VOFI-991337 format. One record per residue (C-alpha): y negated, z negated, x negated. Coordinates in nm, 4 decimals. Each point is the difference from the previous one (the first is absolute). Layout:
// residues N
<atom><y>Y</y><z>Z</z><x>X</x></atom>
...
END
This chain:
// residues 217
<atom><y>0.0237</y><z>-0.0139</z><x>-0.0049</x></atom>
<atom><y>-0.3279</y><z>0.1075</z><x>-0.1400</x></atom>
<atom><y>-0.2929</y><z>-0.2776</z><x>-0.0109</x></atom>
<atom><y>-0.3310</y><z>0.0298</z><x>0.1450</x></atom>
<atom><y>-0.3369</y><z>-0.2394</z><x>0.0032</x></atom>
<atom><y>-0.2399</y><z>0.0047</z><x>0.2581</x></atom>
<atom><y>-0.3606</y><z>-0.1537</z><x>-0.1190</x></atom>
<atom><y>-0.2729</y><z>-0.0581</z><x>0.2810</x></atom>
<atom><y>-0.3095</y><z>-0.1616</z><x>-0.1864</x></atom>
<atom><y>-0.3554</y><z>-0.0862</z><x>0.0345</x></atom>
<atom><y>0.0009</y><z>0.0695</z><x>0.3481</x></atom>
<atom><y>-0.3562</y><z>-0.0587</z><x>0.1432</x></atom>
<atom><y>-0.0984</y><z>0.0396</z><x>0.4006</x></atom>
<atom><y>-0.3275</y><z>-0.0922</z><x>0.1591</x></atom>
<atom><y>-0.1284</y><z>0.0621</z><x>0.3143</x></atom>
<atom><y>-0.3792</y><z>-0.0602</z><x>0.0177</x></atom>
<atom><y>-0.0980</y><z>-0.3439</z><x>-0.1513</x></atom>
<atom><y>0.3676</y><z>-0.1231</z><x>0.0254</x></atom>
<atom><y>0.2368</y><z>0.0060</z><x>-0.2695</x></atom>
<atom><y>0.3966</y><z>0.0577</z><x>0.0886</x></atom>
<atom><y>0.1596</y><z>0.0748</z><x>-0.3033</x></atom>
<atom><y>-0.2203</y><z>-0.0695</z><x>-0.3721</x></atom>
<atom><y>0.3505</y><z>-0.0093</z><x>-0.2008</x></atom>
<atom><y>0.3040</y><z>0.1688</z><x>0.1756</x></atom>
<atom><y>0.3003</y><z>0.0305</z><x>-0.1521</x></atom>
<atom><y>0.3533</y><z>0.0623</z><x>0.0294</x></atom>
<atom><y>0.2926</y><z>0.1456</z><x>-0.2346</x></atom>
<atom><y>0.3529</y><z>0.1297</z><x>0.1622</x></atom>
<atom><y>0.3212</y><z>0.0731</z><x>-0.1977</x></atom>
<atom><y>0.3300</y><z>0.2058</z><x>0.0933</x></atom>
<atom><y>0.2315</y><z>-0.2408</z><x>0.0903</x></atom>
<atom><y>-0.1983</y><z>-0.2593</z><x>0.1220</x></atom>
<atom><y>-0.1564</y><z>-0.0944</z><x>0.3460</x></atom>
<atom><y>-0.3586</y><z>-0.1807</z><x>-0.0714</x></atom>
<atom><y>-0.1876</y><z>-0.1809</z><x>0.2919</x></atom>
<atom><y>-0.3537</y><z>-0.0416</z><x>0.0839</x></atom>
<atom><y>-0.0932</y><z>-0.2608</z><x>0.1340</x></atom>
<atom><y>-0.3810</y><z>-0.1333</z><x>0.1557</x></atom>
<atom><y>-0.1465</y><z>-0.1050</z><x>0.3121</x></atom>
<atom><y>-0.1778</y><z>0.1894</z><x>0.2694</x></atom>
<atom><y>-0.2697</y><z>0.2055</z><x>-0.1323</x></atom>
<atom><y>0.0617</y><z>-0.0228</z><x>-0.3896</x></atom>
<atom><y>0.0507</y><z>0.3440</z><x>-0.0429</x></atom>
<atom><y>0.3133</y><z>0.0489</z><x>-0.0354</x></atom>
<atom><y>-0.0014</y><z>0.3273</z><x>0.2492</x></atom>
<atom><y>-0.3413</y><z>0.1205</z><x>-0.1535</x></atom>
<atom><y>0.1958</y><z>-0.0083</z><x>-0.3853</x></atom>
<atom><y>0.2558</y><z>0.2322</z><x>0.1942</x></atom>
<atom><y>-0.2224</y><z>0.2335</z><x>0.1723</x></atom>
<atom><y>-0.1837</y><z>0.0030</z><x>-0.3262</x></atom>
<atom><y>0.2642</y><z>0.0834</z><x>-0.2477</x></atom>
<atom><y>0.1180</y><z>0.2884</z><x>0.2381</x></atom>
<atom><y>-0.3182</y><z>0.1357</z><x>0.0274</x></atom>
<atom><y>-0.0752</y><z>-0.0721</z><x>0.3852</x></atom>
<atom><y>-0.3118</y><z>-0.2180</z><x>-0.0858</x></atom>
<atom><y>-0.2752</y><z>0.0519</z><x>-0.1905</x></atom>
<atom><y>-0.0811</y><z>-0.2494</z><x>-0.2620</x></atom>
<atom><y>-0.1902</y><z>-0.0921</z><x>-0.2728</x></atom>
<atom><y>0.2355</y><z>0.0408</z><x>-0.2519</x></atom>
<atom><y>0.4475</y><z>0.0003</z><x>0.0007</x></atom>
<atom><y>0.2009</y><z>0.0588</z><x>-0.2855</x></atom>
<atom><y>0.4164</y><z>0.1406</z><x>0.0470</x></atom>
<atom><y>0.2275</y><z>0.1160</z><x>-0.2647</x></atom>
<atom><y>0.3136</y><z>0.0905</z><x>0.0289</x></atom>
<atom><y>0.1962</y><z>-0.1223</z><x>-0.3864</x></atom>
<atom><y>-0.2989</y><z>0.0561</z><x>-0.1822</x></atom>
<atom><y>-0.1527</y><z>0.3244</z><x>0.1833</x></atom>
<atom><y>-0.2921</y><z>-0.0116</z><x>0.2417</x></atom>
<atom><y>0.1281</y><z>0.1028</z><x>0.3299</x></atom>
<atom><y>-0.1694</y><z>0.3116</z><x>0.1512</x></atom>
<atom><y>-0.1300</y><z>-0.1268</z><x>0.3226</x></atom>
<atom><y>0.0256</y><z>0.3201</z><x>0.1881</x></atom>
<atom><y>0.3833</y><z>-0.0351</z><x>-0.0640</x></atom>
<atom><y>0.0496</y><z>-0.3737</z><x>0.0359</x></atom>
<atom><y>0.2256</y><z>0.0453</z><x>0.3084</x></atom>
<atom><y>0.2740</y><z>0.1842</z><x>-0.2567</x></atom>
<atom><y>0.0101</y><z>-0.3338</z><x>-0.2136</x></atom>
<atom><y>-0.0133</y><z>-0.2479</z><x>0.3035</x></atom>
<atom><y>0.1207</y><z>-0.0078</z><x>0.3909</x></atom>
<atom><y>-0.2117</y><z>-0.2625</z><x>0.1464</x></atom>
<atom><y>-0.0009</y><z>-0.2051</z><x>0.3403</x></atom>
<atom><y>-0.3340</y><z>-0.0426</z><x>0.1337</x></atom>
<atom><y>-0.0660</y><z>-0.2985</z><x>0.2297</x></atom>
<atom><y>-0.0796</y><z>0.2187</z><x>0.2651</x></atom>
<atom><y>0.2203</y><z>0.2699</z><x>0.1821</x></atom>
<atom><y>0.1562</y><z>0.2499</z><x>-0.2731</x></atom>
<atom><y>0.0827</y><z>0.2536</z><x>0.2804</x></atom>
<atom><y>-0.1789</y><z>0.1668</z><x>0.2789</x></atom>
<atom><y>0.0734</y><z>-0.0420</z><x>0.3435</x></atom>
<atom><y>0.1615</y><z>0.2802</z><x>0.0786</x></atom>
<atom><y>0.2226</y><z>0.0978</z><x>-0.2518</x></atom>
<atom><y>0.3362</y><z>0.0065</z><x>0.1017</x></atom>
<atom><y>0.2347</y><z>-0.2458</z><x>-0.2669</x></atom>
<atom><y>0.2069</y><z>0.2864</z><x>-0.1644</x></atom>
<atom><y>-0.3099</y><z>0.1764</z><x>-0.1055</x></atom>
<atom><y>-0.1712</y><z>-0.2422</z><x>-0.2076</x></atom>
<atom><y>0.3871</y><z>-0.0704</z><x>-0.1576</x></atom>
<atom><y>-0.0607</y><z>0.3971</z><x>-0.0942</x></atom>
<atom><y>-0.3047</y><z>-0.0218</z><x>-0.1501</x></atom>
<atom><y>0.0890</y><z>-0.2934</z><x>-0.2239</x></atom>
<atom><y>0.3233</y><z>0.2146</z><x>-0.1084</x></atom>
<atom><y>0.2126</y><z>-0.3045</z><x>0.1363</x></atom>
<atom><y>0.3116</y><z>0.0565</z><x>0.1781</x></atom>
<atom><y>-0.0309</y><z>-0.1605</z><x>0.3407</x></atom>
<atom><y>0.3407</y><z>-0.1541</z><x>0.0704</x></atom>
<atom><y>0.0186</y><z>-0.1531</z><x>-0.3269</x></atom>
<atom><y>-0.2675</y><z>-0.2267</z><x>0.1077</x></atom>
<atom><y>0.1818</y><z>-0.0222</z><x>0.3650</x></atom>
<atom><y>0.3362</y><z>-0.1213</z><x>-0.2278</x></atom>
<atom><y>-0.2451</y><z>-0.2933</z><x>-0.0656</x></atom>
<atom><y>-0.1334</y><z>-0.0533</z><x>0.3210</x></atom>
<atom><y>0.2385</y><z>0.1813</z><x>0.2395</x></atom>
<atom><y>-0.2312</y><z>-0.0816</z><x>0.3452</x></atom>
<atom><y>-0.2186</y><z>0.2957</z><x>-0.1395</x></atom>
<atom><y>0.2581</y><z>0.2723</z><x>0.0582</x></atom>
<atom><y>-0.1197</y><z>0.0074</z><x>0.3796</x></atom>
<atom><y>-0.3786</y><z>0.0498</z><x>-0.1345</x></atom>
<atom><y>0.0695</y><z>0.2922</z><x>-0.1924</x></atom>
<atom><y>-0.2228</y><z>0.2465</z><x>0.2638</x></atom>
<atom><y>-0.2464</y><z>-0.2679</z><x>0.0549</x></atom>
<atom><y>-0.3538</y><z>-0.0473</z><x>-0.0769</x></atom>
<atom><y>-0.1277</y><z>-0.2759</z><x>-0.1579</x></atom>
<atom><y>-0.2032</y><z>-0.1236</z><x>0.2853</x></atom>
<atom><y>0.3506</y><z>-0.0043</z><x>0.1699</x></atom>
<atom><y>0.0770</y><z>-0.2871</z><x>-0.2053</x></atom>
<atom><y>-0.0963</y><z>-0.3740</z><x>0.0146</x></atom>
<atom><y>-0.2127</y><z>-0.1537</z><x>-0.3166</x></atom>
<atom><y>0.2441</y><z>-0.1744</z><x>-0.1638</x></atom>
<atom><y>0.2520</y><z>0.3264</z><x>0.0219</x></atom>
<atom><y>-0.2590</y><z>0.2645</z><x>-0.1342</x></atom>
<atom><y>-0.0688</y><z>-0.2193</z><x>-0.2702</x></atom>
<atom><y>0.3666</y><z>-0.0449</z><x>-0.1051</x></atom>
<atom><y>0.0187</y><z>0.4040</z><x>-0.0112</x></atom>
<atom><y>-0.3725</y><z>-0.0007</z><x>-0.1563</x></atom>
<atom><y>0.1096</y><z>-0.2385</z><x>-0.2814</x></atom>
<atom><y>0.3640</y><z>0.1890</z><x>-0.0676</x></atom>
<atom><y>-0.1772</y><z>0.3265</z><x>0.0105</x></atom>
<atom><y>-0.1889</y><z>-0.1596</z><x>-0.3180</x></atom>
<atom><y>0.2667</y><z>-0.1434</z><x>-0.1939</x></atom>
<atom><y>0.2680</y><z>0.2629</z><x>0.0601</x></atom>
<atom><y>-0.2667</y><z>0.3016</z><x>-0.1415</x></atom>
<atom><y>-0.0179</y><z>0.0750</z><x>-0.3272</x></atom>
<atom><y>-0.2199</y><z>-0.1592</z><x>-0.2330</x></atom>
<atom><y>-0.0023</y><z>-0.2425</z><x>-0.2897</x></atom>
<atom><y>-0.2124</y><z>-0.2495</z><x>0.1547</x></atom>
<atom><y>-0.0238</y><z>-0.1237</z><x>0.3601</x></atom>
<atom><y>-0.2870</y><z>-0.2093</z><x>0.1081</x></atom>
<atom><y>0.0550</y><z>-0.1846</z><x>0.3854</x></atom>
<atom><y>-0.2924</y><z>-0.1473</z><x>0.1283</x></atom>
<atom><y>0.1286</y><z>-0.2914</z><x>0.3126</x></atom>
<atom><y>0.3527</y><z>0.1821</z><x>0.0521</x></atom>
<atom><y>0.0939</y><z>-0.2742</z><x>0.1457</x></atom>
<atom><y>-0.2030</y><z>-0.0272</z><x>0.2925</x></atom>
<atom><y>0.0929</y><z>0.0510</z><x>0.3336</x></atom>
<atom><y>0.3424</y><z>-0.0147</z><x>-0.1052</x></atom>
<atom><y>0.3161</y><z>-0.2064</z><x>0.1339</x></atom>
<atom><y>0.1597</y><z>-0.2082</z><x>-0.2169</x></atom>
<atom><y>0.3158</y><z>0.2346</z><x>-0.0038</x></atom>
<atom><y>-0.1493</y><z>0.2579</z><x>-0.0881</x></atom>
<atom><y>-0.2464</y><z>-0.2010</z><x>-0.3179</x></atom>
<atom><y>0.3306</y><z>-0.0738</z><x>-0.1450</x></atom>
<atom><y>0.1378</y><z>0.3918</z><x>0.0145</x></atom>
<atom><y>-0.3445</y><z>0.0806</z><x>-0.1479</x></atom>
<atom><y>0.0405</y><z>-0.2326</z><x>-0.2701</x></atom>
<atom><y>0.3428</y><z>0.0895</z><x>-0.0997</x></atom>
<atom><y>-0.1677</y><z>0.4122</z><x>-0.0456</x></atom>
<atom><y>-0.2829</y><z>-0.1854</z><x>-0.2562</x></atom>
<atom><y>0.2672</y><z>-0.1719</z><x>-0.1898</x></atom>
<atom><y>0.2033</y><z>0.3433</z><x>-0.0021</x></atom>
<atom><y>-0.2684</y><z>0.2024</z><x>-0.0736</x></atom>
<atom><y>-0.1460</y><z>-0.2203</z><x>-0.2419</x></atom>
<atom><y>0.2795</y><z>0.0847</z><x>-0.2194</x></atom>
<atom><y>-0.1491</y><z>0.3343</z><x>-0.0957</x></atom>
<atom><y>-0.3581</y><z>-0.0475</z><x>0.0890</x></atom>
<atom><y>-0.3226</y><z>-0.2195</z><x>-0.0119</x></atom>
<atom><y>-0.1218</y><z>-0.1482</z><x>0.3547</x></atom>
<atom><y>-0.3108</y><z>-0.2215</z><x>0.0558</x></atom>
<atom><y>0.0243</y><z>-0.1805</z><x>0.3190</x></atom>
<atom><y>-0.2214</y><z>-0.1839</z><x>0.2094</x></atom>
<atom><y>0.0248</y><z>-0.1991</z><x>0.3450</x></atom>
<atom><y>-0.0877</y><z>-0.3563</z><x>0.1551</x></atom>
<atom><y>0.3667</y><z>-0.0439</z><x>0.0087</x></atom>
<atom><y>-0.0003</y><z>-0.1906</z><x>-0.3238</x></atom>
<atom><y>0.3640</y><z>-0.0688</z><x>0.0394</x></atom>
<atom><y>0.0482</y><z>0.3448</z><x>0.0350</x></atom>
<atom><y>-0.1474</y><z>0.1128</z><x>-0.3069</x></atom>
<atom><y>0.1146</y><z>-0.2892</z><x>-0.2107</x></atom>
<atom><y>0.3652</y><z>0.0693</z><x>0.0878</x></atom>
<atom><y>-0.0366</y><z>0.3404</z><x>-0.1562</x></atom>
<atom><y>-0.2263</y><z>-0.0137</z><x>-0.2340</x></atom>
<atom><y>0.0421</y><z>-0.0552</z><x>-0.3788</x></atom>
<atom><y>-0.3254</y><z>-0.0869</z><x>-0.0825</x></atom>
<atom><y>-0.3676</y><z>-0.0737</z><x>0.1712</x></atom>
<atom><y>-0.3537</y><z>0.0928</z><x>-0.0030</x></atom>
<atom><y>-0.2947</y><z>-0.2148</z><x>0.1820</x></atom>
<atom><y>-0.3344</y><z>0.1126</z><x>0.0886</x></atom>
<atom><y>-0.2324</y><z>-0.2513</z><x>0.0396</x></atom>
<atom><y>-0.3941</y><z>0.0089</z><x>-0.0316</x></atom>
<atom><y>-0.0174</y><z>0.3434</z><x>-0.0868</x></atom>
<atom><y>0.2543</y><z>-0.0003</z><x>-0.3073</x></atom>
<atom><y>0.3560</y><z>0.0804</z><x>-0.0622</x></atom>
<atom><y>0.2618</y><z>-0.2973</z><x>-0.1148</x></atom>
<atom><y>0.3222</y><z>0.0142</z><x>-0.0960</x></atom>
<atom><y>0.2167</y><z>-0.2915</z><x>0.1765</x></atom>
<atom><y>0.2703</y><z>-0.2202</z><x>-0.2379</x></atom>
<atom><y>0.0435</y><z>-0.3208</z><x>0.2122</x></atom>
<atom><y>-0.1093</y><z>-0.1183</z><x>0.3565</x></atom>
<atom><y>-0.2730</y><z>-0.1681</z><x>-0.1400</x></atom>
<atom><y>-0.1553</y><z>0.2993</z><x>-0.0866</x></atom>
<atom><y>0.0027</y><z>0.1298</z><x>0.3468</x></atom>
<atom><y>-0.1761</y><z>-0.3730</z><x>0.0820</x></atom>
<atom><y>-0.2242</y><z>0.0166</z><x>-0.2484</x></atom>
<atom><y>-0.1251</y><z>0.4023</z><x>0.1323</x></atom>
<atom><y>-0.0269</y><z>-0.1580</z><x>0.3528</x></atom>
<atom><y>0.3018</y><z>0.2055</z><x>0.1491</x></atom>
<atom><y>0.1757</y><z>-0.3162</z><x>0.0579</x></atom>
<atom><y>-0.0846</y><z>-0.3626</z><x>0.0819</x></atom>
END
């Protein structure tokens, strides 16, 4: 397996007089799951949108294996699940999988109930069902790295276990960054953790680090 390393550094995000991030930083390596923690409004989603080019920011540096990433084709190297809806409401589920180059029936093998949704549009699924489909669409597509923003939102406990299993499987050959409010769901799959506080990102080595940065009491 070829090892790859993603570095996102010097992320500065300001909205008017408000500074959201003044030292955003995170790394990801092939073979690892990295968890990103932070309270509401800390800037987790802003950092992801900044590195993917979906947010105009004051500064952001992105490199893979030491080489700057061409931001115009960053989607070839990093597949991104945003916090909100990924797919348009009207697209048929099987068509979305075709566009991402993912075999629909390999997804059904993991979540059998989706066999009946092959010709369904996204709007016909519940919020949790759509989230599982979108999550697997990203994780089963081909790229060295995946970024998952709130992947466990709206998902039932049984599906969370199924998704965690896929994350662990895919992390053997890919680098994955995950953020979510479900601390238990993240901590059970993450190999290392970062936390955003007061505009800066810091590595987490122990529970006391999370207390010191205001994430846990």
